[in-house]
Biopython code that builds the backbone (N, CA, C, O; Angstrom):
import numpy as np
from Bio.PDB.StructureBuilder import StructureBuilder

atoms = [
    (1, "UNK", "N", (-111.449, 32.257, 81.104)),
    (1, "UNK", "CA", (-110.903, 31.775, 79.856)),
    (1, "UNK", "C", (-109.370, 31.757, 79.956)),
    (1, "UNK", "O", (-108.765, 32.421, 80.797)),
    (2, "UNK", "N", (-108.787, 30.977, 79.069)),
    (2, "UNK", "CA", (-107.331, 30.832, 79.040)),
    (2, "UNK", "C", (-106.842, 30.930, 77.604)),
    (2, "UNK", "O", (-107.462, 30.406, 76.679)),
    (3, "UNK", "N", (-105.712, 31.616, 77.441)),
    (3, "UNK", "CA", (-105.136, 31.777, 76.119)),
    (3, "UNK", "C", (-103.826, 31.005, 76.034)),
    (3, "UNK", "O", (-102.985, 31.076, 76.930)),
    (4, "UNK", "N", (-103.670, 30.268, 74.941)),
    (4, "UNK", "CA", (-102.399, 29.623, 74.635)),
    (4, "UNK", "C", (-101.675, 30.549, 73.658)),
    (4, "UNK", "O", (-102.205, 30.906, 72.605)),
    (5, "UNK", "N", (-100.464, 30.925, 74.028)),
    (5, "UNK", "CA", (-99.639, 31.798, 73.205)),
    (5, "UNK", "C", (-98.530, 30.938, 72.629)),
    (5, "UNK", "O", (-97.756, 30.335, 73.373)),
    (6, "UNK", "N", (-98.449, 30.880, 71.306)),
    (6, "UNK", "CA", (-97.477, 30.011, 70.652)),
    (6, "UNK", "C", (-96.528, 30.766, 69.756)),
    (6, "UNK", "O", (-96.871, 31.799, 69.181)),
    (7, "UNK", "N", (-95.330, 30.232, 69.649)),
    (7, "UNK", "CA", (-94.301, 30.781, 68.762)),
    (7, "UNK", "C", (-93.575, 29.607, 68.122)),
    (7, "UNK", "O", (-93.217, 28.641, 68.796)),
    (8, "UNK", "N", (-93.361, 29.702, 66.813)),
    (8, "UNK", "CA", (-92.753, 28.588, 66.091)),
    (8, "UNK", "C", (-92.062, 29.100, 64.835)),
    (8, "UNK", "O", (-92.509, 30.069, 64.222)),
    (9, "UNK", "N", (-90.965, 28.441, 64.455)),
    (9, "UNK", "CA", (-90.319, 28.740, 63.176)),
    (9, "UNK", "C", (-91.225, 28.226, 62.068)),
    (9, "UNK", "O", (-91.753, 27.116, 62.143)),
    (10, "UNK", "N", (-91.396, 29.043, 61.048)),
    (10, "UNK", "CA", (-92.279, 28.704, 59.942)),
    (10, "UNK", "C", (-91.453, 28.378, 58.711)),
    (10, "UNK", "O", (-90.288, 28.765, 58.612)),
    (11, "UNK", "N", (-92.063, 27.663, 57.770)),
    (11, "UNK", "CA", (-91.354, 27.374, 56.525)),
    (11, "UNK", "C", (-90.964, 28.676, 55.829)),
    (11, "UNK", "O", (-91.750, 29.622, 55.791)),
    (12, "UNK", "N", (-89.764, 28.721, 55.284)),
    (12, "UNK", "CA", (-89.273, 29.919, 54.626)),
    (12, "UNK", "C", (-89.644, 29.991, 53.162)),
    (12, "UNK", "O", (-88.923, 30.606, 52.377)),
    (13, "UNK", "N", (-90.754, 29.376, 52.770)),
    (13, "UNK", "CA", (-91.137, 29.312, 51.364)),
    (13, "UNK", "C", (-91.892, 30.540, 50.892)),
    (13, "UNK", "O", (-92.274, 30.606, 49.723)),
    (14, "UNK", "N", (-92.117, 31.504, 51.753)),
    (14, "UNK", "CA", (-92.791, 32.720, 51.347)),
    (14, "UNK", "C", (-94.133, 32.905, 52.018)),
    (14, "UNK", "O", (-94.641, 31.994, 52.671)),
    (15, "UNK", "N", (-94.712, 34.094, 51.857)),
    (15, "UNK", "CA", (-95.950, 34.445, 52.554)),
    (15, "UNK", "C", (-97.152, 33.572, 52.175)),
    (15, "UNK", "O", (-97.992, 33.276, 53.026)),
    (16, "UNK", "N", (-97.239, 33.162, 50.916)),
    (16, "UNK", "CA", (-98.381, 32.333, 50.497)),
    (16, "UNK", "C", (-98.372, 30.993, 51.217)),
    (16, "UNK", "O", (-99.409, 30.527, 51.690)),
    (17, "UNK", "N", (-97.196, 30.375, 51.298)),
    (17, "UNK", "CA", (-97.081, 29.087, 51.978)),
    (17, "UNK", "C", (-97.348, 29.239, 53.470)),
    (17, "UNK", "O", (-97.967, 28.375, 54.092)),
    (18, "UNK", "N", (-96.872, 30.350, 54.039)),
    (18, "UNK", "CA", (-97.121, 30.581, 55.460)),
    (18, "UNK", "C", (-98.611, 30.768, 55.731)),
    (18, "UNK", "O", (-99.134, 30.222, 56.703)),
    (19, "UNK", "N", (-99.295, 31.526, 54.889)),
    (19, "UNK", "CA", (-100.738, 31.708, 55.059)),
    (19, "UNK", "C", (-101.468, 30.368, 54.977)),
    (19, "UNK", "O", (-102.407, 30.110, 55.729)),
    (20, "UNK", "N", (-101.021, 29.529, 54.055)),
    (20, "UNK", "CA", (-101.630, 28.198, 53.933)),
    (20, "UNK", "C", (-101.380, 27.387, 55.206)),
    (20, "UNK", "O", (-102.274, 26.685, 55.679)),
    (21, "UNK", "N", (-100.176, 27.481, 55.757)),
    (21, "UNK", "CA", (-99.863, 26.761, 56.998)),
    (21, "UNK", "C", (-100.693, 27.298, 58.158)),
    (21, "UNK", "O", (-101.216, 26.520, 58.955)),
    (22, "UNK", "N", (-100.818, 28.620, 58.260)),
    (22, "UNK", "CA", (-101.646, 29.207, 59.319)),
    (22, "UNK", "C", (-103.099, 28.761, 59.178)),
    (22, "UNK", "O", (-103.750, 28.441, 60.173)),
    (23, "UNK", "N", (-103.609, 28.738, 57.944)),
    (23, "UNK", "CA", (-104.989, 28.305, 57.711)),
    (23, "UNK", "C", (-105.183, 26.851, 58.127)),
    (23, "UNK", "O", (-106.210, 26.498, 58.707)),
    (24, "UNK", "N", (-104.195, 26.010, 57.830)),
    (24, "UNK", "CA", (-104.262, 24.604, 58.241)),
    (24, "UNK", "C", (-104.265, 24.497, 59.765)),
    (24, "UNK", "O", (-105.060, 23.754, 60.341)),
    (25, "UNK", "N", (-103.373, 25.241, 60.410)),
    (25, "UNK", "CA", (-103.314, 25.216, 61.875)),
    (25, "UNK", "C", (-104.656, 25.654, 62.465)),
    (25, "UNK", "O", (-105.153, 25.048, 63.415)),
    (26, "UNK", "N", (-105.232, 26.702, 61.899)),
    (26, "UNK", "CA", (-106.506, 27.217, 62.398)),
    (26, "UNK", "C", (-107.609, 26.168, 62.271)),
    (26, "UNK", "O", (-108.413, 25.989, 63.186)),
    (27, "UNK", "N", (-107.641, 25.487, 61.151)),
    (27, "UNK", "CA", (-108.682, 24.477, 60.939)),
    (27, "UNK", "C", (-108.532, 23.317, 61.931)),
    (27, "UNK", "O", (-109.530, 22.806, 62.440)),
    (28, "UNK", "N", (-107.309, 22.907, 62.204)),
    (28, "UNK", "CA", (-107.068, 21.829, 63.174)),
    (28, "UNK", "C", (-107.468, 22.282, 64.576)),
    (28, "UNK", "O", (-108.151, 21.557, 65.300)),
    (29, "UNK", "N", (-107.038, 23.487, 64.952)),
    (29, "UNK", "CA", (-107.315, 23.986, 66.308)),
    (29, "UNK", "C", (-108.811, 24.213, 66.517)),
    (29, "UNK", "O", (-109.323, 23.997, 67.615)),
    (30, "UNK", "N", (-109.500, 24.639, 65.487)),
    (30, "UNK", "CA", (-110.930, 24.909, 65.606)),
    (30, "UNK", "C", (-111.698, 23.672, 66.086)),
    (30, "UNK", "O", (-112.764, 23.805, 66.687)),
    (31, "UNK", "N", (-111.182, 22.503, 65.833)),
    (31, "UNK", "CA", (-111.842, 21.261, 66.231)),
    (31, "UNK", "C", (-111.503, 20.841, 67.658)),
    (31, "UNK", "O", (-112.034, 19.845, 68.150)),
    (32, "UNK", "N", (-110.630, 21.585, 68.326)),
    (32, "UNK", "CA", (-110.210, 21.238, 69.685)),
    (32, "UNK", "C", (-111.321, 21.532, 70.690)),
    (32, "UNK", "O", (-112.026, 22.532, 70.563)),
    (33, "UNK", "N", (-111.476, 20.666, 71.684)),
    (33, "UNK", "CA", (-112.474, 20.918, 72.727)),
    (33, "UNK", "C", (-112.210, 22.251, 73.431)),
    (33, "UNK", "O", (-111.069, 22.566, 73.772)),
    (34, "UNK", "N", (-113.256, 23.018, 73.640)),
    (34, "UNK", "CA", (-113.140, 24.275, 74.372)),
    (34, "UNK", "C", (-112.628, 25.454, 73.562)),
    (34, "UNK", "O", (-112.462, 26.547, 74.103)),
    (35, "UNK", "N", (-112.376, 25.253, 72.276)),
    (35, "UNK", "CA", (-111.879, 26.351, 71.444)),
    (35, "UNK", "C", (-112.909, 27.481, 71.417)),
    (35, "UNK", "O", (-114.105, 27.241, 71.253)),
    (36, "UNK", "N", (-112.421, 28.730, 71.584)),
    (36, "UNK", "CA", (-113.289, 29.904, 71.540)),
    (36, "UNK", "C", (-112.955, 30.779, 70.333)),
    (36, "UNK", "O", (-113.838, 31.138, 69.554)),
    (37, "UNK", "N", (-111.682, 31.117, 70.187)),
    (37, "UNK", "CA", (-111.253, 32.013, 69.102)),
    (37, "UNK", "C", (-109.750, 31.910, 68.943)),
    (37, "UNK", "O", (-109.047, 31.533, 69.881)),
    (38, "UNK", "N", (-109.243, 32.248, 67.739)),
    (38, "UNK", "CA", (-107.802, 32.174, 67.520)),
    (38, "UNK", "C", (-107.314, 33.179, 66.505)),
    (38, "UNK", "O", (-108.068, 33.664, 65.662)),
    (39, "UNK", "N", (-106.020, 33.482, 66.609)),
    (39, "UNK", "CA", (-105.336, 34.406, 65.702)),
    (39, "UNK", "C", (-103.988, 33.809, 65.344)),
    (39, "UNK", "O", (-103.305, 33.263, 66.211)),
    (40, "UNK", "N", (-103.592, 33.903, 64.073)),
    (40, "UNK", "CA", (-102.317, 33.383, 63.596)),
    (40, "UNK", "C", (-101.675, 34.407, 62.677)),
    (40, "UNK", "O", (-102.371, 35.086, 61.922)),
    (41, "UNK", "N", (-100.354, 34.524, 62.732)),
    (41, "UNK", "CA", (-99.681, 35.431, 61.806)),
    (41, "UNK", "C", (-98.181, 35.439, 62.012)),
    (41, "UNK", "O", (-97.677, 34.926, 63.011)),
    (42, "UNK", "N", (-97.462, 36.033, 61.046)),
    (42, "UNK", "CA", (-96.007, 36.092, 61.133)),
    (42, "UNK", "C", (-95.545, 37.224, 62.044)),
    (42, "UNK", "O", (-96.258, 38.205, 62.255)),
    (43, "UNK", "N", (-94.363, 37.071, 62.566)),
    (43, "UNK", "CA", (-93.725, 38.106, 63.370)),
    (43, "UNK", "C", (-93.378, 39.291, 62.467)),
    (43, "UNK", "O", (-92.919, 39.100, 61.341)),
    (44, "UNK", "N", (-93.592, 40.484, 62.947)),
    (44, "UNK", "CA", (-93.307, 41.683, 62.147)),
    (44, "UNK", "C", (-91.815, 41.815, 61.831)),
    (44, "UNK", "O", (-91.454, 42.173, 60.709)),
    (45, "UNK", "N", (-90.950, 41.533, 62.797)),
    (45, "UNK", "CA", (-89.505, 41.706, 62.619)),
    (45, "UNK", "C", (-88.818, 40.475, 62.036)),
    (45, "UNK", "O", (-87.722, 40.587, 61.486)),
    (46, "UNK", "N", (-89.439, 39.310, 62.146)),
    (46, "UNK", "CA", (-88.827, 38.062, 61.679)),
    (46, "UNK", "C", (-89.904, 37.212, 61.021)),
    (46, "UNK", "O", (-90.591, 36.444, 61.695)),
    (47, "UNK", "N", (-90.053, 37.344, 59.718)),
    (47, "UNK", "CA", (-91.137, 36.680, 58.984)),
    (47, "UNK", "C", (-91.082, 35.161, 59.050)),
    (47, "UNK", "O", (-92.071, 34.501, 58.729)),
    (48, "UNK", "N", (-89.956, 34.590, 59.457)),
    (48, "UNK", "CA", (-89.852, 33.136, 59.569)),
    (48, "UNK", "C", (-90.355, 32.622, 60.919)),
    (48, "UNK", "O", (-90.350, 31.416, 61.166)),
    (49, "UNK", "N", (-90.785, 33.531, 61.786)),
    (49, "UNK", "CA", (-91.362, 33.141, 63.061)),
    (49, "UNK", "C", (-92.856, 33.402, 63.015)),
    (49, "UNK", "O", (-93.297, 34.498, 62.668)),
    (50, "UNK", "N", (-93.628, 32.388, 63.367)),
    (50, "UNK", "CA", (-95.075, 32.531, 63.402)),
    (50, "UNK", "C", (-95.575, 32.566, 64.829)),
    (50, "UNK", "O", (-94.978, 31.980, 65.732)),
    (51, "UNK", "N", (-96.678, 33.263, 65.013)),
    (51, "UNK", "CA", (-97.295, 33.372, 66.332)),
    (51, "UNK", "C", (-98.746, 32.907, 66.261)),
    (51, "UNK", "O", (-99.413, 33.043, 65.235)),
    (52, "UNK", "N", (-99.209, 32.366, 67.358)),
    (52, "UNK", "CA", (-100.603, 31.968, 67.480)),
    (52, "UNK", "C", (-101.105, 32.397, 68.847)),
    (52, "UNK", "O", (-100.407, 32.266, 69.852)),
    (53, "UNK", "N", (-102.312, 32.906, 68.869)),
    (53, "UNK", "CA", (-103.022, 33.221, 70.100)),
    (53, "UNK", "C", (-104.338, 32.457, 70.019)),
    (53, "UNK", "O", (-105.159, 32.715, 69.138)),
    (54, "UNK", "N", (-104.536, 31.520, 70.935)),
    (54, "UNK", "CA", (-105.715, 30.663, 70.868)),
    (54, "UNK", "C", (-106.426, 30.704, 72.217)),
    (54, "UNK", "O", (-105.842, 30.393, 73.255)),
    (55, "UNK", "N", (-107.698, 31.095, 72.179)),
    (55, "UNK", "CA", (-108.483, 31.249, 73.385)),
    (55, "UNK", "C", (-109.321, 29.996, 73.630)),
    (55, "UNK", "O", (-109.989, 29.494, 72.726)),
    (56, "UNK", "N", (-109.274, 29.497, 74.879)),
    (56, "UNK", "CA", (-110.044, 28.324, 75.289)),
    (56, "UNK", "C", (-110.955, 28.683, 76.452)),
    (56, "UNK", "O", (-110.713, 29.650, 77.174)),
    (57, "UNK", "N", (-111.996, 27.896, 76.621)),
    (57, "UNK", "CA", (-112.987, 28.174, 77.659)),
    (57, "UNK", "C", (-112.554, 27.755, 79.059)),
    (57, "UNK", "O", (-113.169, 28.175, 80.039)),
    (58, "UNK", "N", (-111.506, 26.933, 79.177)),
    (58, "UNK", "CA", (-111.083, 26.470, 80.502)),
    (58, "UNK", "C", (-109.591, 26.157, 80.514)),
    (58, "UNK", "O", (-108.969, 25.944, 79.473)),
    (59, "UNK", "N", (-109.041, 26.136, 81.714)),
    (59, "UNK", "CA", (-107.640, 25.760, 81.881)),
    (59, "UNK", "C", (-107.422, 24.326, 81.425)),
    (59, "UNK", "O", (-106.404, 24.016, 80.807)),
    (60, "UNK", "N", (-108.362, 23.461, 81.725)),
    (60, "UNK", "CA", (-108.241, 22.061, 81.325)),
    (60, "UNK", "C", (-108.090, 21.933, 79.806)),
    (60, "UNK", "O", (-107.209, 21.218, 79.329)),
    (61, "UNK", "N", (-108.938, 22.616, 79.053)),
    (61, "UNK", "CA", (-108.851, 22.533, 77.593)),
    (61, "UNK", "C", (-107.568, 23.159, 77.070)),
    (61, "UNK", "O", (-106.965, 22.637, 76.132)),
    (62, "UNK", "N", (-107.144, 24.266, 77.660)),
    (62, "UNK", "CA", (-105.905, 24.919, 77.223)),
    (62, "UNK", "C", (-104.694, 24.027, 77.475)),
    (62, "UNK", "O", (-103.819, 23.917, 76.616)),
    (63, "UNK", "N", (-104.635, 23.395, 78.637)),
    (63, "UNK", "CA", (-103.480, 22.546, 78.943)),
    (63, "UNK", "C", (-103.513, 21.237, 78.148)),
    (63, "UNK", "O", (-102.462, 20.710, 77.783)),
    (64, "UNK", "N", (-104.704, 20.713, 77.880)),
    (64, "UNK", "CA", (-104.796, 19.520, 77.024)),
    (64, "UNK", "C", (-104.311, 19.840, 75.608)),
    (64, "UNK", "O", (-103.569, 19.064, 75.006)),
    (65, "UNK", "N", (-104.734, 20.981, 75.089)),
    (65, "UNK", "CA", (-104.292, 21.400, 73.762)),
    (65, "UNK", "C", (-102.777, 21.575, 73.731)),
    (65, "UNK", "O", (-102.116, 21.103, 72.806)),
    (66, "UNK", "N", (-102.227, 22.245, 74.729)),
    (66, "UNK", "CA", (-100.786, 22.486, 74.805)),
    (66, "UNK", "C", (-100.015, 21.167, 74.830)),
    (66, "UNK", "O", (-99.018, 21.017, 74.123)),
    (67, "UNK", "N", (-100.465, 20.225, 75.630)),
    (67, "UNK", "CA", (-99.787, 18.925, 75.719)),
    (67, "UNK", "C", (-99.835, 18.194, 74.382)),
    (67, "UNK", "O", (-98.851, 17.569, 73.986)),
    (68, "UNK", "N", (-100.957, 18.263, 73.690)),
    (68, "UNK", "CA", (-101.071, 17.600, 72.390)),
    (68, "UNK", "C", (-100.122, 18.222, 71.373)),
    (68, "UNK", "O", (-99.421, 17.504, 70.661)),
    (69, "UNK", "N", (-100.094, 19.539, 71.301)),
    (69, "UNK", "CA", (-99.200, 20.216, 70.344)),
    (69, "UNK", "C", (-97.750, 19.888, 70.655)),
    (69, "UNK", "O", (-96.983, 19.562, 69.749)),
    (70, "UNK", "N", (-97.363, 19.968, 71.919)),
    (70, "UNK", "CA", (-95.970, 19.689, 72.290)),
    (70, "UNK", "C", (-95.582, 18.249, 71.989)),
    (70, "UNK", "O", (-94.407, 17.969, 71.754)),
    (71, "UNK", "N", (-96.533, 17.340, 71.992)),
    (71, "UNK", "CA", (-96.260, 15.941, 71.671)),
    (71, "UNK", "C", (-95.899, 15.771, 70.194)),
    (71, "UNK", "O", (-95.073, 14.925, 69.850)),
    (72, "UNK", "N", (-96.516, 16.572, 69.321)),
    (72, "UNK", "CA", (-96.343, 16.391, 67.881)),
    (72, "UNK", "C", (-95.478, 17.437, 67.188)),
    (72, "UNK", "O", (-95.017, 17.206, 66.070)),
    (73, "UNK", "N", (-95.249, 18.570, 67.821)),
    (73, "UNK", "CA", (-94.477, 19.648, 67.195)),
    (73, "UNK", "C", (-93.271, 19.939, 68.070)),
    (73, "UNK", "O", (-93.412, 20.378, 69.211)),
    (74, "UNK", "N", (-92.084, 19.691, 67.530)),
    (74, "UNK", "CA", (-90.882, 19.782, 68.365)),
    (74, "UNK", "C", (-90.350, 21.205, 68.526)),
    (74, "UNK", "O", (-89.728, 21.501, 69.546)),
    (75, "UNK", "N", (-90.568, 22.081, 67.572)),
    (75, "UNK", "CA", (-89.935, 23.399, 67.620)),
    (75, "UNK", "C", (-90.889, 24.509, 68.040)),
    (75, "UNK", "O", (-90.723, 25.656, 67.626)),
    (76, "UNK", "N", (-91.878, 24.182, 68.849)),
    (76, "UNK", "CA", (-92.869, 25.164, 69.252)),
    (76, "UNK", "C", (-92.630, 25.596, 70.699)),
    (76, "UNK", "O", (-92.198, 24.800, 71.533)),
    (77, "UNK", "N", (-92.912, 26.851, 70.978)),
    (77, "UNK", "CA", (-92.856, 27.365, 72.352)),
    (77, "UNK", "C", (-94.271, 27.799, 72.710)),
    (77, "UNK", "O", (-94.846, 28.653, 72.035)),
    (78, "UNK", "N", (-94.833, 27.223, 73.759)),
    (78, "UNK", "CA", (-96.207, 27.515, 74.158)),
    (78, "UNK", "C", (-96.261, 27.986, 75.603)),
    (78, "UNK", "O", (-95.517, 27.508, 76.459)),
    (79, "UNK", "N", (-97.150, 28.928, 75.852)),
    (79, "UNK", "CA", (-97.417, 29.407, 77.200)),
    (79, "UNK", "C", (-98.927, 29.458, 77.378)),
    (79, "UNK", "O", (-99.661, 29.747, 76.433)),
    (80, "UNK", "N", (-99.388, 29.176, 78.588)),
    (80, "UNK", "CA", (-100.809, 29.286, 78.903)),
    (80, "UNK", "C", (-100.986, 30.485, 79.825)),
    (80, "UNK", "O", (-100.302, 30.616, 80.839)),
    (81, "UNK", "N", (-101.919, 31.355, 79.451)),
    (81, "UNK", "CA", (-102.153, 32.587, 80.188)),
    (81, "UNK", "C", (-103.610, 32.662, 80.622)),
    (81, "UNK", "O", (-104.510, 32.425, 79.816)),
    (82, "UNK", "N", (-103.848, 32.986, 81.877)),
    (82, "UNK", "CA", (-105.214, 33.231, 82.342)),
    (82, "UNK", "C", (-105.651, 34.600, 81.825)),
    (82, "UNK", "O", (-104.904, 35.574, 81.916)),
    (83, "UNK", "N", (-106.853, 34.664, 81.287)),
    (83, "UNK", "CA", (-107.395, 35.931, 80.809)),
    (83, "UNK", "C", (-108.262, 36.498, 81.927)),
    (83, "UNK", "O", (-109.377, 36.031, 82.158)),
    (84, "UNK", "N", (-107.745, 37.498, 82.610)),
    (84, "UNK", "CA", (-108.453, 38.087, 83.751)),
    (84, "UNK", "C", (-109.253, 39.328, 83.356)),
    (84, "UNK", "O", (-110.316, 39.582, 83.923)),
    (85, "UNK", "N", (-108.759, 40.093, 82.402)),
    (85, "UNK", "CA", (-109.419, 41.327, 82.012)),
    (85, "UNK", "C", (-109.451, 41.391, 80.498)),
    (85, "UNK", "O", (-108.450, 41.098, 79.843)),
    (86, "UNK", "N", (-110.588, 41.770, 79.933)),
    (86, "UNK", "CA", (-110.685, 42.006, 78.495)),
    (86, "UNK", "C", (-111.272, 43.389, 78.264)),
    (86, "UNK", "O", (-112.010, 43.909, 79.102)),
    (87, "UNK", "N", (-110.942, 43.979, 77.127)),
    (87, "UNK", "CA", (-111.468, 45.281, 76.762)),
    (87, "UNK", "C", (-111.647, 45.329, 75.255)),
    (87, "UNK", "O", (-110.853, 44.749, 74.515)),
    (88, "UNK", "N", (-112.666, 46.005, 74.802)),
    (88, "UNK", "CA", (-112.927, 46.184, 73.376)),
    (88, "UNK", "C", (-112.915, 47.663, 73.057)),
    (88, "UNK", "O", (-113.221, 48.490, 73.916)),
    (89, "UNK", "N", (-112.566, 47.999, 71.837)),
    (89, "UNK", "CA", (-112.640, 49.387, 71.386)),
    (89, "UNK", "C", (-114.107, 49.790, 71.284)),
    (89, "UNK", "O", (-114.949, 49.004, 70.851)),
    (90, "UNK", "N", (-114.394, 50.985, 71.676)),
    (90, "UNK", "CA", (-115.786, 51.442, 71.581)),
    (90, "UNK", "C", (-115.886, 52.663, 70.710)),
    (90, "UNK", "O", (-116.980, 53.191, 70.511)),
]
sb = StructureBuilder()
sb.init_structure("model")
sb.init_model(0)
sb.init_chain("A")
sb.init_seg("    ")
for serial, (resi, resn, name, xyz) in enumerate(atoms, 1):
    if name == "N":
        sb.init_residue(resn, " ", resi, " ")
    sb.init_atom(name, np.array(xyz, "f"), 0.0, 1.0, " ", f" {name:<3s}", serial, name[0])
structure = sb.get_structure()
């Protein structure tokens, strides 16, 4: 699996608007080929910065998603990470 790690400046209209924006982003990403799971939220130290962690089933799907986002969103920083090890709390 591959994770896309994103960082972007968010609208400064407050937490409610940011939650709505995160929910919209989640709904759009959920329709992407190979989507497995995702997390969205504001930065703890800088509430105007949003983060996204989106898990895909393959490198191909992760890089296709990254290219699409970069085509339409100018102020986003994206990285693709191979997920080699996972662990859950027991």
